[in-house]
N, C-alpha and C positions, 0 to 999 in steps of 0.2 A: 694758334701759333704758327709762324711760318717755317719753312725748312732750315734757313741760316739760324733762327732762334732754337729749333730742335737740336741742331748740330752742336751748337755751344752748350746747351744743357746736357746732351750726351757725353760729351767730353768731359765735363765737368763730373759726371757720375763715374767715370772708368775707375780712378783711384778707389772709392768706396765698395764697388763692385768687387774689385781685386781683394779688397780688404774682408770682404763678406765672403769670398772665397777660401781665404786662408782661415778666417776663424772657423768656417763650418767643417773645413777638413779637419781642423784640430779638435773641434768638439766631438766629431765622429771618432777620432782616434782614441780619445779619453772613453768616450762611452763604451767602445769596443772593448778596451781593457777592464773597465770596470765590470761588464757583463760576461767577460771571459768569452768573448766570440771575436773570432779571428776575421776583421773586416779590411785588413790591410797586409799586404805582402810588400816587403821592403822594396825587392827589385822591381816589382809591377809598379809599385808607387812612383820609384824613381825614374823608370820608365816614361810614365804618363807625364811627369813633371818636365822631363826633357823634351818631350813632344811640345807640351804647352809652351816651354821657353823659346822653341825654335820656331813654332808656328806664330808666336808674338812678335818676333823679329821679321819673320815674312810677313806679317798681318798687314804692314802698312803698303807692302807692294802690291799684295793681293787686293787689299781695299781701294786703292788708286786704280788698278786695273778694272775692278767690278764697277767702280763710278765712272770710268772712262766709258767702257761699253754701255752701261745704262744712259749717260748722259748723251752718248753719240745717237742712241736708238731715239731718245726724248726729241732729238732736233728735228725728227721727221715726224713727230705726232703733234698735230695743232690743238687737240684736247686736252685739259688739265684737270684733275681733281684738287679742289683747293678747300681751304677752311678745316674745321674739326671733322665735318663728314668725309672730306676726303682724307684725312688722317687715318680715320676709323676704317674705310672702304680700303685704304692701302694695306693696313694690318690685315683685315680678312683676307685679302687677295695674296698677300705674301705667306700667310699662313696656310693657305690652300697651295699654294706653290710648294711649299716646303713639303707638304703631305707628299704632293707628287714626285717631288726630287727623291724623297725618301723611298718612296714606292720602286723609282727606275733603280736607285741603289740597290735595292734587295730584288732585282730581277738580274737574271745571268746576262747581264748587257756590259757593254764596253765601260760603263760608269760603276761597276760594281766595285773594281780595287780600290776606287777613291774612298769608298766608305768602310771596306771589310775590317781595316785595322782596328776601327772603334770598336769591333765586336771580338776582338781577339783575346783581350783579358779575360781570365777565367775569376776574377775578382769583381766585385760590383760596390764602388764607392764613389764619393764625391769626385776624385782623382780621375776616374773613368772617363767622365766628360771631356777631360783634356787629351784624351788619346784620339789624335786625328791625323790624316794624312797631311803633309805639308804641300800637295799638288792641290788639294781641294778648293783652295780659294779661287784657282784659275779657272775652275768650270763651274763656278755659282754662277756667273752671269747667263750663261745659256739658259737656266732654270728660271732666273729671275727677270730677265728682259720681256717676257711676256706681260709683267705687271704695268711696264712703260706703255705698251699698247693700250692698257685701259685707262691711261691719263695719269698714272702714279708719278710722283716727283722721284727721281732718282736718290736724292738724299733721304726722303723719308722711307723708301724701300731699303736702303742700307741699313737705316737706324732700325726699322720694324724687324728685319732680319737679324740683327745684332741682338735684340731685346729677346727674340725667340731662342738665340743661343744662350743667353743668360738664364733665362727660364729652364731651359733643359738642364743646366748644371744642378739645380736644386731636386732633380728627379732621380739623379744616380745616388740613391742610398738604400741601404736595407732596414734602416732604422723608423721609417716613418710608415705606419701602416696603412689598410684600407682606410680610404677618408669619405665613407659613406656616399652622402648625396652628390658628392663632386666627382664619382667615378663615372666614366662614360661621357662626362660633360666635358671636362678639360683633361689633359695629360697630367697623370699623378705618378708619384714613385712606383706605387703598386701597379698600375699599368705599364710603366716602361721597364719595370722588371720582366715582366712578360717577354718585352721585346728583345731583351739581352737574353732569353734562354737560348738554349744550343739546338732546338729543335726548328725545323722549318717553318711548321704551323705557328711558332712562339716569334722567331725573328721577323716573319712576314705580317705581323700584327702591330697595332698599336703605333701606327708610322706618323701621326698627327704631332705638329710643334707643341702649340698651346692648347687648342681645340680638338676634341675628338669627335666633334660632329663629322668630321671628313671620314674617319674610318666608321662610324656608323652608316654613313651614304654608301660608302664604298665597300661595305662588309667586310672589313679588316679587325674590327674591333674584338678583343678577348679579355677575358676575366683572369687574375692571379690564381694560380694552382700552388699547392703546397710543393710541389716535385720539380721545382727550377735548378737548372744547372747552368751556369753562365759559361759564355765563351762559345767556340765554334766546334762543333763535334768533328774528332780526328784531326785537329790541328792544334798544335801548342804554341802560345805567344813566343815571338822570338825576341832573344835577349838583347840583340845587336839593334840599335835605332835605323841604322842605314838598310839593314836584311829586313827589319819590320816594314819599312817603308816601301821598299822594292817589290818583295816578296809576293804580295797580291797581284800586280800586274803580270809577274813572270808565271805565276800560276794560272792567271786567266789565259795568257797568250799560249800556254801549253793546251790547256783544255781547247782554245780556239783551233789550234793546230790538229789537234786530235780530232775533233769534229771534222774538220774540212778533208783530212785524210781518209776518214769513215765514208764520207760522201763520194768521194772520186775512187774508191777500191772497189 
């Protein structure tokens, strides 16, 4: 299948993916009520949905920006990955780059604030996936441009990246238990719950997108334990959308200034 055909197929899937999101959220809410377990908080869920709709509105701009950068880089790369092997290779490369990006996000680097908001919720349900920075799409090209240097097609890179994002949605639930032989091979709700724990050794583990082989290779794999607490220790989620989006950057700037002052004092 060629990139143009992939693009058309991907676009046709979008309404079905969104419908699947809505169905899964509704089912999770109902099950939570039936088993008397508080899986959703109204304010938190509303906050996540607002972020999702704002990100959807900005998604076209972010996607166009990412494609422009990747296509620009591709103009200088004479070799191309083609056919089914090319698509499989592109997916593996993008999944590895997702891991590396995620690892950078969880370091104390200038990129950390772009991802921090995703971890601020003290709830863990399907809507947690939708909690993301509106600025994130504009730095994604930095991390995925290397795929083009391997000969990957820009459109295929974006589609693979999008599919990983869709897969990630289904990891954000407390209702799916340990999945036995799949654990440690692919990312599962169990391993991703660990990643949303509020202790450093938890949120710096299980960073893979779909495959956890990268976590195995780079020694960041961890199994789920029963004492999980979600969120960021010492930090409460912001109720105001604009404050929530900007606060991680302000906090990072304060830490950077404090470190700079201590170096020169």
